[in-house]
C-alpha positions as CSV (number, residue, x, y, z in Angstrom):
1,M,0.2,0.2,0.0
2,F,1.6,3.6,-1.0
3,T,2.1,6.1,2.2
4,K,1.4,9.6,1.4
5,S,5.3,9.8,1.5
6,T,5.5,7.7,-1.7
7,I,2.2,9.5,-3.6
8,H,3.6,12.6,-2.7
9,K,6.8,11.8,-4.6
10,L,4.6,10.0,-7.5
11,Y,2.4,13.9,-7.6
12,L,5.5,15.4,-8.0
13,F,7.4,13.7,-10.6
14,L,4.2,13.6,-12.5
15,S,3.7,17.3,-12.3
16,A,6.9,18.1,-13.3
17,G,6.5,15.8,-15.9
18,I,3.2,17.5,-17.7
19,V,4.6,20.9,-16.8
20,G,7.9,19.9,-18.7
21,F,6.4,18.1,-21.5
22,A,4.0,21.0,-22.1
23,V,7.3,23.4,-22.0
24,L,9.2,21.5,-24.7
25,F,6.0,21.1,-26.8
26,G,5.7,25.1,-26.6
27,M,9.1,25.5,-28.2
28,F,8.2,23.2,-31.0
29,R,7.7,25.8,-34.1
30,D,7.5,24.7,-37.5
31,G,8.9,21.8,-37.3
32,R,11.9,23.1,-35.0
33,M,12.9,23.6,-32.1
34,E,12.6,27.5,-31.0
35,F,14.4,28.5,-28.0
36,T,12.7,32.3,-28.0
37,P,10.0,31.6,-25.2
38,L,12.8,30.4,-22.8
39,R,13.3,34.3,-22.4
40,T,9.8,35.1,-20.7
41,F,8.6,34.5,-17.3
42,T,6.6,31.9,-17.9
43,Y,8.2,29.4,-19.5
44,Q,11.4,30.1,-17.0
45,S,8.7,30.1,-14.1
46,N,7.4,26.7,-15.4
47,I,10.7,25.2,-16.2
48,L,11.7,26.4,-12.3
49,M,8.5,24.3,-11.0
50,A,9.0,21.5,-12.7
51,V,13.3,21.3,-12.0
52,C,12.0,22.2,-8.6
53,F,9.7,19.5,-7.7
54,V,12.0,16.7,-8.6
55,L,14.5,18.3,-6.4
56,M,11.3,18.2,-3.8
57,A,10.6,14.7,-4.6
58,L,14.1,13.6,-4.0
59,L,15.6,15.9,-0.9
60,G,12.6,14.1,1.3
61,N,10.5,16.4,3.7
62,D,13.9,16.2,6.7
63,K,15.5,19.1,4.3
64,K,15.0,22.8,5.1
65,I,16.3,24.0,1.4
66,R,13.0,22.4,0.3
67,H,10.6,24.6,2.2
68,Y,12.3,28.0,0.8
69,I,12.3,25.8,-2.6
70,S,8.4,24.9,-2.3
71,S,7.5,28.4,-1.2
72,S,9.6,30.5,-4.1
73,V,7.9,28.4,-6.9
74,L,4.1,28.7,-5.6
75,V,4.7,32.5,-5.3
76,A,6.5,32.8,-8.5
77,I,3.9,30.3,-10.5
78,T,1.1,31.9,-8.7
79,V,2.1,35.4,-10.1
80,T,3.1,34.0,-13.4
81,G,-0.8,32.8,-13.9
82,L,-2.5,36.2,-12.5
83,V,-0.3,38.0,-14.3
84,Y,-1.2,36.7,-17.5
85,N,-4.6,36.6,-16.7
86,F,-5.3,39.7,-15.1
87,V,-2.5,41.8,-16.8
88,L,-1.8,40.6,-20.3
89,V,-4.9,39.1,-21.3
90,P,-7.2,42.2,-20.6
91,F,-4.1,44.8,-21.8
92,T,-2.8,42.8,-24.9
93,S,-3.8,40.3,-27.5
94,A,-2.8,37.6,-25.0
95,P,-5.4,34.8,-25.5
96,M,-7.0,33.2,-22.2
97,F,-5.2,30.3,-20.4
98,Y,-8.2,28.2,-21.9
99,I,-6.9,29.0,-25.3
100,G,-4.6,25.7,-26.2
101,F,-2.7,22.9,-24.4
102,V,0.5,24.7,-23.7
103,N,-1.3,28.0,-22.6
104,F,-3.6,26.0,-20.0
105,V,-1.0,23.8,-18.9
106,T,1.5,27.1,-18.6
107,H,-1.0,29.6,-17.4
108,A,-3.3,27.8,-15.4
109,L,-2.5,24.2,-14.7
110,S,1.1,24.5,-13.4
111,T,-0.7,27.2,-10.7
112,L,-3.1,24.6,-9.6
113,L,-0.5,21.8,-9.4
114,A,2.0,23.5,-7.2
115,I,-1.2,25.1,-5.6
116,I,-2.3,21.4,-4.4
117,N,1.1,20.5,-3.7
118,Y,1.5,23.1,-0.7
119,F,-2.0,22.5,0.9
120,V,-2.1,18.6,0.4
121,F,1.3,17.6,0.6
122,E,3.7,20.1,2.1
123,E,4.3,20.0,5.8
124,K,3.3,23.6,7.4
125,G,4.7,25.6,10.0
126,Y,8.5,26.5,8.6
127,Y,7.7,29.7,6.5
128,S,9.4,33.3,8.2
129,P,9.9,36.9,6.4
130,R,13.2,35.3,4.9
131,H,10.8,33.4,2.7
132,I,9.5,36.2,1.4
133,L,13.0,37.8,0.7
134,I,13.5,34.8,-1.2
135,S,10.6,34.7,-3.6
136,M,11.4,38.2,-4.6
137,V,14.9,37.1,-5.9
138,F,13.8,35.1,-9.0
139,P,11.7,38.1,-10.4
140,F,13.7,40.8,-9.7
141,V,16.8,38.5,-11.2
142,Y,14.8,38.1,-14.2
143,W,13.9,41.8,-14.7
144,V,17.7,42.9,-13.9
145,I,18.6,40.8,-17.3
146,F,15.8,41.2,-19.6
147,V,15.3,45.2,-19.0
148,S,19.3,45.5,-19.3
149,I,19.8,43.8,-22.3
150,G,16.5,44.7,-24.2
151,G,17.3,47.3,-26.0
152,R,20.7,45.5,-27.3
153,I,18.5,43.0,-28.3
154,N,15.7,45.0,-29.3
155,W,13.2,43.0,-27.5
156,Y,11.6,42.9,-24.3
157,P,9.2,40.1,-23.0
158,Y,6.7,42.3,-21.7
159,F,5.0,45.6,-22.6
160,F,5.5,46.8,-18.9
161,M,9.3,46.1,-19.1
162,D,10.0,48.3,-22.1
163,P,11.0,52.0,-21.8
164,T,10.3,52.8,-25.5
165,S,6.6,51.8,-24.6
166,V,5.7,52.2,-21.3
167,G,8.3,55.1,-20.4
168,W,11.5,54.5,-17.3
169,V,9.3,56.0,-15.0
170,M,6.1,53.3,-15.5
171,V,9.0,50.7,-15.9
172,F,10.1,50.7,-12.6
173,V,6.7,51.5,-11.3
174,W,5.6,48.1,-12.8
175,L,8.6,46.4,-11.5
176,G,7.0,47.9,-7.9
177,I,4.0,46.3,-8.5
178,L,5.7,42.9,-9.4
179,L,7.7,42.6,-6.5
180,G,4.9,44.0,-4.2
181,T,2.5,41.0,-5.7
182,F,4.9,38.7,-5.1
183,A,6.1,39.8,-1.2
184,L,2.2,40.5,-0.2
185,L,1.6,36.7,-1.6
186,A,4.5,35.5,-0.1
187,F,3.7,37.3,3.0
188,L,-0.3,36.3,2.9
189,L,1.4,32.3,2.9
190,M,3.2,33.2,5.4
191,L,0.6,33.6,7.7
192,F,-1.0,31.3,6.7
193,D,1.8,28.7,7.0
194,R,2.5,29.7,11.0
195,K,-1.5,29.1,11.6
196,N,-1.4,25.8,10.0
197,K,2.0,24.0,11.2
198,T,1.9,20.3,11.0
199,V,1.1,18.3,13.8
200,T,4.2,15.7,13.9
């Protein structure tokens, strides 16, 4: 009979496989591999989730780093879903998340899988203010890199990162909004986690 730990590991591997397959499938354009999608936060956060889910399955429940990984992935993939469906879809020509397998997985299912993993499987009571700061590292590094090189490669992942489109002031305003969103989600997650400590 399967134990909860075994079921959890299977869930992590299966989730990572689904997300990883969707990412690879989305990179095939006209019969060839296209690496441009890897520049987007959507693909990077989904790849992060797939890789980290595998690491979490291998680490087990007794590693402190697991909780940093779990919280960072949950916040990052949740923001991916929120920004796409509530910012990009209303204000750009981005299709709704349920149009197409890749869009559905990378903008909706991956978020749902991460949420289910935390609420159903992960031990709780370990999150601290440090988790909030760590959850902001990934998006900040992503922003710095692509805002810095966007002008050189003549391409920005999103309109709110393009100073020629929204101006430098709004680029930084959007950075504040995004980091604030990450911090708020991580803070709420920390509060919930502390109030629902796993009884051992």
